[in-house]
N, C-alpha and C positions, 0 to 999 in steps of 0.2 A: 412858584411856577415850575412845572416839570420840565425835564430836559428837552422833550420834543416840542413842547410849546415854544421854548426858546429857539429851537431850530426853525420852527415855522415862522416865528417873528423875524428872525434873521433873513429868511427867504423872502418875506414880504418887503423888508427893508432894502433888499437888493433888487427889488422890482420884479420878483418872480411871477406876479399876477397882475393882469390888467383889469381884473374884476374885484369888487369889494367884498365878496362872500367870505374869503379867508380872514380878512381884517375884521369883519363883523363877528365871525366865530370867535376870534381871539378876544375881542371886546366882551362878548357874551360870557366867555369862560371867566374873565377877570371880574365880571359883575355877578358871577355865581348863577347865571341863567343857563343851566346845562341843556335844557330843552331847546332853547333858541340856538344854542351853540351847535347842537346836533344837526339842526336844519341847515344852518349856514355852512357847516363843514361838508355836508352832503352836496350842497351846491358848489362848494370849492373844488370837490373832486371832479365834478363835471367841467369845471373851468381849467383843469390841469394842474391843480395844486399837488405838492409832493405827497404821494399817496401814503407812504409809510407813516410819516409824521401826522397826517390828518387822521388816519385810521387809529393810531395810538391815542390821540386826543379824543376821538369819538368813543373809543373803548373806555377811557377814563370818565367821560361824561355819562355814558350809559351805566357805568358802575356806581357813580354817585347818585344816579336816579333809581338805583335798585333794580335795573334791568340787566341782570347778570348774564343771561344767555346772549343778549345782544352785545354785551361787553366782550364776551368770549369770542364772538364772531369777528368783531372789529379788530381785536388784538391778534387773533390768528391770521387775519389778512395782513396786519402789520408785520407779523413774524415771518411771513413768506419772504419779505425783502430784508428783514433784520433778525435773522434766526438766533443771533448771539447777544442781542441788545439786552442788558440786564434790566432796564426799565420796563421793556415789553414783557419779559419773562416774569418779572415780579408782579406786574399788574395782572397778567394772565393767571398766575397762581392765586392771587387774591380773589379774582372773579370765580375761579373754579372752587376754591375753598368755601366761598359764600353759597355755592350751589351744592356743596357736599360731594364734589366730583374729584376723583383721584386724577392727577396728571397722567396723560398717556405715556406709554413707553417711547423713549427716544431712540431712533435708529442711528447707525454709524454715520450716515450722511445727512441726518436731519439738522445738524449744526451749521450746514452750509446752505446758502441760497442756491437757486437753480443756476444762476449765472456763474457763481463760484464753483459749483460742482462741475459744470460744463468745462470751465477753464482747467480745473484740476485734471479732468479726464483727458482733455486734449494734450496737456503737458505730459502727463504720465504715458500716454500713447506714443507721443513723439520720442520721449526719452527711451521708452521700451523698445521701439522699433530701431532706434539708433544703436542701442546697446546690442540688440540681436545681430545687427549688421557688422558692428565693429569689435564686439567683445570676443576674446579667444578663450579666456579662462572659464571653466565650468561654473564657478561661483558667480562671475559677472553675468554670464548668460542666464543663470537662474534668477538673478535680480532683475534682469531685463524682462524675463517672462512674467515675473511678479508684477512689474509695472504695467505690462499690457493687460494682465488680469484685472488690476485695480482700475485701469482706464475703462475697460468694458463694464465692470460693475458700476462705475460712475455714470457711463452712458445709459446703462439700464435704469439707474435710479432717476436720472433726469427724464428719461422717456416715460417711466411710470408716473412721475410727478406732473409732467407737463402735457403728455399726449395720450398714451393708451391706458394709464391707470384709471381706477374708478374715480368718478367725481365725488368729492367730499363736501359735506355740509354740516352746519351747526344748527341744532334745534333752537328756534327763537321763541316758540310758543311756550307758555307755562306748562301746558299739558298737550301732548301731541299723540293722538290715537293712531295706532298701527292696525290697519284693517286687512282683511283677506282678499278684498277686491277694491277697485277704484270707484267706490260708491258710498254715499253717506250711510246707507242702511246695511252695509256689509258688516259681518261680525268683527268685533274688536279683539285683536290677538294680544296686544300689549299696549302700554302707554309709556312714551318717552318723556323724560324731563328736560326742561330748559337747559341748554348748554351741552347736551350730549352730542358727540360726534357720530356721524353716520356716513355710509358709503351708498351712492346711488347707482342703480342698475338701469333704469329706464324711466321715461316720463311721458305723461299725456298732457292735455291742455291744463288740467288742474291738479293732477295727481302725480306722485313720484313713487316708484318701486324701489324699496331699499334692498341693497345687496345682502344685508345680514352679516353678522359676525364682527362688525366694527364696534369695539367697546361693549360687546354683548347685545347690540341692537339686533332684533329679529328681522327676518325677511318679511316684507309686507308693504302695503300701500299707505302713504300718508299724504295729507293735503300740502301742496307745494308752498302755500302761503305761510306755513309755519317754519320754513327753513331759510337759512342764509347760506348761499353757496360760497365756497372758498375757491381761490384762484388755483391754477395748476391745470390738471387734466380737465378741469371744470369746463370749461366752456364748451366742451364736447357735447354732442347731442343737442346743440342749438339753444342752450339756456344759460345765459350769463347772469351773474348775480347783480342785484340792484342795491344801491345804498339805502333804499327805502323798504326793503323786504321786511315784513313783520309776520 
């Protein structure tokens, strides 16, 4: 039994859910029925189950079913809350390797969740301002200025991740065609593979315009049914991800 399944079982034992979906999911995993477990885990999310643990287990189920792009999506969602959890990182690397995808480059602040990053920025800002007010030595003032700079870099990173940054998504379809216009008959410019990360620029009722440049993805239109949205700036532009996106 993996660590986060243990976490989920403990949460259930403490009465974290008044609904049976999470318990059914755990039972299905133990019985080796990953398809049924995915359905029950998705229902558990709607009932308020601990999202990171559920998403990790959904990623593990999808991986065992050979649906590697879906596994990457669930595990990336788990990683937003648990950016340093070795179990999440290891399972995510396994899913990407199964797809032949190189892990993306990790930024300086990527090892922190949005909440951790915000607290770090707030503390650095407070210490920096206090240092500027009280410090007399040139070196101490330089350190205080450095803390203020770190704080604003942190605030900027949180803002890009949660508000004004591009919406990110994972390709779930085995083969997702990038077209020059939002229409089935438009010329195909490129084909994206399952598990690829993309950045979104705009959406219509059924189509999404890719921003281009993310992991080499070209700009162009794709059908939104083939994408799984990630949290963060995502929900912008009125489209929240669904546990059942395929």
